[in-house]
NUMI-179557 format. One record per atom (N, C-alpha, C): residue in one letter; x, y, z. Coordinates in pm, whole numbers, padded with zeros to 5 digits, always signed. Atoms other than C-alpha are relative to their C-alpha. Layout:
aXYZ/...
This chain:
x+00084-00116+00000/x+00000+00000+00000/x+00090+00124+00000/x-00083-00120+00011/x+00140+00337-00098/x-00036+00098+00111/x+00021-00104-00102/x+00171+00637+00133/x-00128+00079-00031/x+00119-00075+00040/x-00098+00820-00064/x-00127-00080+00035/x+00115+00085-00032/x-00338+00525-00022/x-00026-00002+00150/x+00014+00000-00145/x-00273+00518+00352/x-00060+00132+00049/x+00051-00132-00039/x-00334+00892+00382/x-00148+00012-00037/x+00140-00005+00043/x-00659+00864+00182/x-00085-00086+00093/x+00072+00090-00089/x-00769+00569+00399/x-00019+00063+00139/x+00009-00066-00132/x-00693+00760+00722/x-00100+00115-00005/x+00093-00112+00015/x-00884+01067+00595/x-00143-00052-00006/x+00134+00058+00012/x-01183+00849+00500/x-00048-00050+00137/x+00036+00051-00133/x-01179+00681+00845/x-00032+00116+00095/x+00023-00117-00086/x-01151+01018+01024/x-00133+00067-00033/x+00126-00062+00042/x-01437+01166+00819/x-00118-00089+00042/x+00107+00092-00037/x-01649+00853+00880/x-00026+00006+00151/x+00016-00009-00145/x-01583+00872+01256/x-00065+00132+00041/x+00059-00132-00029/x-01668+01243+01259/x-00149-00002-00032/x+00141+00008+00036/x-01994+01174+01076/x-00079-00086+00098/x+00067+00085-00099/x-02081+00892+01315/x-00018+00074+00132/x+00011-00080-00123/x-02011+01122+01609/x-00111+00103-00010/x+00107-00100+00019/x-02238+01390+01464/x-00137-00066+00002/x+00127+00072+00001/x-02514+01136+01400/x-00038-00043+00142/x+00027+00042-00138/x-02481+01001+01755/x-00044+00120+00085/x+00037-00121-00075/x-02498+01356+01895/x-00142+00043-00035/x+00135-00037+00042/x-02810+01433+01690/x-00104-00097+00055/x+00092+00099-00055/x-02975+01108+01799/x-00015+00020+00151/x+00005-00025-00144/x-02885+01182+02161/x-00083+00123+00032/x+00078-00123-00018/x-03028+01533+02134/x-00149-00028-00025/x+00139+00036+00029/x-03344+01386+01980/x-00063-00079+00114/x+00051+00077-00115/x-03379+01138+02268/x-00026+00092+00119/x+00019-00096-00110/x-03332+01420+02522/x-00124+00084-00024/x+00117-00083+00034/x-03591+01631+02342/x-00128-00079+00025/x+00118+00083-00023/x-03842+01343+02344/x-00024-00023+00149/x+00014+00022-00144/x-03773+01275+02712/x-00057+00125+00069/x+00054-00123-00058/x-03836+01641+02798/x-00146+00021-00039/x+00139-00012+00044/x-04154+01646+02589/x-00090-00095+00078/x+00079+00099-00074/x-04275+01329+02760/x-00018+00042+00146/x+00008-00037-00141/x-04194+01458+03108/x-00086+00123+00022/x+00065-00128-00025/x-04330+01812+03070/x-00131+00019-00077/x+00126-00011+00074/x-04612+01763+02818/x-00027+00141-00049/x+00035-00134+00048/x-04791+02094+02754/x+00094+00109+00054/x-00094-00098-00055/x-04540+02276+02975/x+00122+00015-00091/x-00110-00006+00096/x-04270+02189+02719/x-00035+00100-00110/x+00043-00088+00108/x-04468+02362+02444/x-00008+00145+00047/x+00011-00135-00055/x-04543+02665+02664/x+00138+00063+00019/x-00134-00052-00026/x-04176+02702+02759/x+00073+00032-00130/x-00062-00027+00131/x-04055+02676+02398/x-00060+00127-00060/x+00066-00118+00055/x-04312+02934+02290/x+00045+00126+00074/x-00040-00116-00079/x-04218+03170+02575/x+00145+00038-00026/x-00142-00026+00022/x-03844+03135+02511/x+00027+00045-00142/x-00024-00034+00140/x-03873+03165+02134/x+00117-00076-00060/x-00115+00077+00045/x-03580+02924+02105/x-00005-00137+00067/x+00016+00134-00054/x-03607+02548+02146/x+00116-00041+00090/x-00115+00040-00083/x-03253+02496+02278/x+00001+00072+00133/x+00005-00077-00124/x-03290+02774+02532/x-00110-00054+00092/x+00111+00055-00079/x-03626+02634+02645/x+00039-00135+00060/x-00041+00131-00051/x-03481+02285+02680/x+00104+00014+00110/x-00098-00026-00106/x-03191+02422+02882/x-00072+00045+00127/x+00079-00046-00114/x-03446+02595+03107/x-00068-00119+00068/x+00067+00116-00057/x-03640+02270+03155/x+00099-00092+00072/x-00103+00080-00066/x-03322+02078+03234/x+00044+00066+00131/x-00037-00074-00121/x-03231+02350+03484/x-00106-00018+00109/x+00108+00023-00097/x-03572+02309+03650/x+00014-00135+00067/x-00016+00136-00054/x-03509+01938+03688/x+00114-00002+00102/x-00114-00005-00093/x-03170+02006+03850/x-00036+00076+00127/x+00041-00076-00118/x-03317+02271+04082/x-00096-00082+00086/x+00096+00082-00074/x-03599+02036+04178/x+00069-00110+00078/x-00074+00105-00070/x-03347+01767+04270/x+00059+00051+00131/x-00060-00056-00121/x-03202+02005+04530/x-00104+00034+00107/x+00107-00031-00094/x-03541+02055+04697/x-00057-00130+00054/x+00055+00121-00061/x-03665+01795+04943/x-00151+00017+00018/x+00146-00007-00005/x-04037+01763+04871/x-00051-00129+00062/x+00051+00115-00075/x-04221+01534+05111/x-00151-00012-00019/x+00146+00013+00003/x-04571+01389+05095/x-00058+00050+00132/x+00068-00041-00123/x-04823+01515+05347/x-00031-00121+00086/x+00045+00107-00089/x-04902+01307+05652/x-00151-00014-00016/x+00147+00015+00009/x-05256+01166+05667/x-00074+00111+00077/x+00065-00106-00078/x-05343+01424+05937/x+00006+00134-00076/x-00011-00123+00079/x-05211+01711+05722/x-00094-00005-00119/x+00087+00016+00117/x-05396+01576+05419/x-00146+00026+00039/x+00139-00019-00045/x-05724+01561+05613/x-00028+00146+00034/x+00018-00140-00038/x-05676+01911+05753/x-00011+00089-00123/x+00004-00082+00122/x-05602+02062+05411/x-00127-00026-00081/x+00122+00030+00074/x-05894+01882+05250/x-00122+00065+00067/x+00108-00066-00073/x-06125+02015+05522/x+00004+00151-00027/x-00013-00143+00030/x-05989+02367+05466/x-00048+00029-00143/x+00044-00021+00138/x-06048+02326+05091/x-00153+00000-00009/x+00146+00005+00002/x-06410+02227+05149/x-00059+00132+00052/x+00046-00129-00055/x-06454+02543+05360/x+00016+00110-00105/x-00027-00102+00102/x-06294+02761+05089/x-00097-00017-00117/x+00091+00027+00112/x-06507+02595+04821/x-00141+00046+00034/x+00133-00045-00043/x-06825+02664+05021/x-00006+00153+00000/x-00009-00146-00004/x-06712+03027+05060/x-00016+00061-00139/x+00004-00052+00137/x-06694+03064+04681/x-00140+00044-00041/x+00137-00031+00039/x-07073+03070+04648/x-00037+00144+00037/x+00038-00133-00048/x-07113+03388+04855/x+00104+00108-00028/x-00107-00099+00017/x-06774+03556+04805/x+00110-00058-00089/x-00099+00064+00089/x-06588+03432+04496/x+00139+00063+00007/x-00131-00066-00006/x-06310+03692+04519/x+00076-00038+00126/x-00062+00039-00126/x-06242+03612+04883/x+00045-00145-00007/x-00033+00142+00010/x-06250+03238+04815/x+00120-00022-00092/x-00113+00013+00091/x-06007+03281+04525/x+00131+00032+00073/x-00118-00035-00079/x-05760+03454+04757/x+00032-00107+00103/x-00022+00107-00098/x-05809+03184+05020/x+00056-00125-00068/x-00051+00116+00074/x-05750+02914+04757/x+00148+00019-00033/x-00140-00029+00031/x-05426+03083+04650/x+00086-00018+00125/x-00074+00013-00127/x-05312+03103+05015/x+00009-00145+00044/x+00001+00140-00041/x-05414+02745+05084/x+00099-00081-00083/x-00097+00070+00086/x-05214+02618+04785/x+00143+00032+00046/x-00132-00038-00048/x-04914+02814+04909/x+00032-00073+00131/x-00020+00072-00125/x-04960+02660+05255/x+00033-00147-00021/x-00028+00141+00031/x-04968+02309+05109/x+00141-00013-00056/x-00135+00005+00057/x-04653+02384+04909/x+00106+00013+00108/x-00095-00017-00110/x-04473+02505+05220/x+00010-00129+00081/x+00001+00125-00076/x-04581+02192+05409/x+00070-00113-00076/x-00064+00103+00081/x-04456+01976+05120/x+00149+00024-00016/x-00143-00030+00011/x-04120+02157+05108/x+00039+00082-00121/x-00031-00085+00114/x-04147+02369+04793/x+00038+00139+00050/x-00028-00140-00035/x-03977+02709+04819/x-00108+00089-00061/x+00111-00082+00048/x-04237+02982+04783/x+00032+00149-00003/x-00036-00141+00000/x-04044+03309+04766/x-00049+00072-00125/x+00031-00064+00128/x-04115+03383+04399/x-00098-00089-00077/x+00102+00080+00066/x-04426+03271+04210/x+00054-00076-00121/x-00049+00066+00122/x-04250+03198+03879/x+00095-00115+00033/x-00091+00108-00041/x-03975+02995+04050/x-00081-00116+00057/x+00087+00101-00060/x-04242+02811+04246/x-00072-00079-00109/x+00071+00068+00109/x-04443+02734+03932/x+00096-00086-00082/x-00098+00080+00075/x-04128+02617+03751/x+00033-00129+00073/x-00031+00122-00076/x-04044+02372+04031/x-00120-00094+00003/x+00120+00083+00000/x-04403+02250+04050/x-00016-00068-00135/x+00015+00057+00134/x-04391+02192+03673/x+00078-00130-00017/x-00077+00123+00010/x-04130+01920+03723/x-00082-00117+00053/x+00079+00108-00061/x-04361+01716+03947/x-00143-00008-00054/x+00141-00005+00041/x-04699+01827+03811/x-00016+00079-00131/x+00000-00078+00124/x-04652+01938+03449/x-00137+00015-00065/x+00130-00004+00067/x-05010+01867+03345/x-00094+00104+00062/x+00090-00097-00063/x-05164+02112+03593/x+00067+00134+00030/x-00067-00125-00034/x-04902+02385+03631/x-00056+00118-00079/x+00059-00109+00076/x-05063+02589+03354/x-00130+00047+00065/x+00119-00038-00076/x-05387+02579+03553/x+00039+00091+00115/x-00048-00079-00113/x-05192+02714+03847/x+00037+00141-00044/x-00038-00132+00051/x-05044+02998+03643/x-00124+00084-00034/x+00122-00070+00040/x-05384+03090+03503/x-00080+00044+00123/x+00077-00031-00120/x-05556+03076+03843/x+00068+00110+00082/x-00072-00102-00077/x-05286+03277+04018/x-00010+00135-00072/x+00014-00124+00078/x-05301+03534+03737/x-00136+00064+00021/x+00135-00053-00023/x-05678+03569+03783/x-00010+00058+00140/x+00002-00051-00137/x-05630+03609+04158/x+00071+00134+00010/x-00077-00125-00004/x-05363+03878+04114/x-00079+00111-00070/x+00081-00100+00071/x-05585+04058+03859/x-00118+00045+00085/x+00118-00035-00082/x-05878+04045+04102/x+00035+00097+00112/x-00041-00093-00106/x-05675+04247+04352/x-00011+00145-00044/x+00000-00138+00049/x-05680+04554+04127/x-00114+00031-00097/x+00108-00025+00095/x-05964+04509+03877/x-00114-00098+00026/x+00115+00090-00011/x-06308+04353+03858/x+00020-00117-00097/x-00014+00121+00082/x-06276+03996+03733/x-00138-00066-00007/x+00132+00065+00012/x-06593+03834+03594/x-00008-00128+00083/x+00020+00117-00085/x-06738+03564+03817/x+00034-00130-00074/x-00033+00121+00077/x-06704+03305+03537/x+00151-00022-00006/x-00146+00012+00002/x-06331+03379+03514/x+00051-00045+00136/x-00041+00043-00135/x-06300+03344+03892/x-00035-00147+00022/x+00038+00141-00013/x-06489+03014+03874/x+00101-00090-00071/x-00101+00077+00073/x-06248+02885+03609/x+00133-00002+00076/x-00124-00006-00078/x-05954+03003+03820/x-00010-00091+00121/x+00018+00084-00118/x-06098+02828+04123/x+00012-00148-00036/x-00010+00139+00047/x-06137+02502+03930/x+00147-00034-00031/x-00142+00021+00029/x-05777+02544+03813/x+00080-00017+00129/x-00066+00017-00129/x-05660+02592+04172/x-00029-00139+00056/x+00038+00131-00052/x-05851+02278+04265/x+00080-00113-00066/x-00078+00104+00069/x-05665+02074+04002/x+00137-00016+00063/x-00132+00009-00062/x-05328+02161+04153/x-00014-00043+00146/x+00020+00036-00141/x-05457+02138+04511/x-00015-00152+00013/x+00022+00145-00006/x-05579+01782+04447/x+00129-00077-00019/x-00126+00070+00023/x-05245+01676+04309/x+00096+00017+00116/x-00093-00025-00110/x-05044+01839+04585/x-00038-00078+00125/x+00046+00067-00122/x-05257+01688+04860/x+00004-00152-00015/x+00008+00145+00019/x-05298+01342+04710/x+00132-00065-00040/x-00127+00054+00047/x-04943+01300+04573/x+00080-00053+00119/x-00082+00058-00107/x-04751+01060+04795/x+00146-00014-00041/x-00139+00001+00045/x-04432+01099+04591/x+00042-00129-00067/x-00039+00130+00054/x-04443+00743+04460/x-00005-00008-00152/x+00014+00010+00146/x-04525+00823+04097/x+00096+00089-00077/x-00098-00084+00068/x-04240+01063+04022/x-00061+00119-00068/x+00060-00121+00056/x-04477+01348+03948/x-00075-00022-00129/x+00071+00025+00125/x-04675+01180+03673/x-00150+00012+00015/x+00144-00021-00015/x-05016+01256+03819/x-00043+00117-00086/x+00052-00116+00071/x-05240+01500+03645/x-00010-00020-00149/x+00009+00022+00143/x-05259+01333+03308/x-00144+00005-00048/x+00140-00009+00038/x-05638+01347+03316/x-00039+00146-00019/x+00044-00138+00017/x-05805+01661+03184/x-00086+00044+00117/x+00079-00056-00108/x-05968+01890+03438/x-00140+00031-00049/x+00139-00029+00033/x-06346+01915+03436/x-00029+00143+00040/x+00025-00141-00027/x-06416+02288+03406/x-00149+00029+00018/x+00144-00024-00007/x-06792+02240+03429/x-00050+00012+00143/x+00045-00004-00139/x-06807+02210+03808/x+00099+00073+00087/x-00090-00063-00096/x-06666+02385+04111/x+00010-00078+00123/
């Protein structure tokens, strides 16, 4: 074999290895993307849309997962669960006569459950991002409900909008209270019934 043939062979092998490396990287990126889509569901789409850049959004979602790993979230004890469910029933009954007040109480109650579970609650967006790791199917309900509550503090919010916000709060409340931590945050795959309160 001549020197030229050896050089050509080495170049072909190097190019082939480089191409295989690129293909493996693309396949790996595709698997990561599918895993994030599977884990976050509609939250993946919302994050990509908000970021305007898929890679940036995926980096954000991966960062959420890492931040969530550093937080020790515990299930509620049976006594805590019963107490919170009783409080929810009281807040729900209050909605009939004072929807705005009940909406504020629901927001506070959700925050109380999060504190009891171990979620940090200093900043709403950070809180929602961490909740999205464990409860991606209902976190958008939470954002919408909290937004309606905040709006109700300064403007008149139609009762139907408050009712929808209340139902959205209930979706997250149910998951937070009933989640025993054994499913890795996969609850909430069922659609929420917006027809009842």
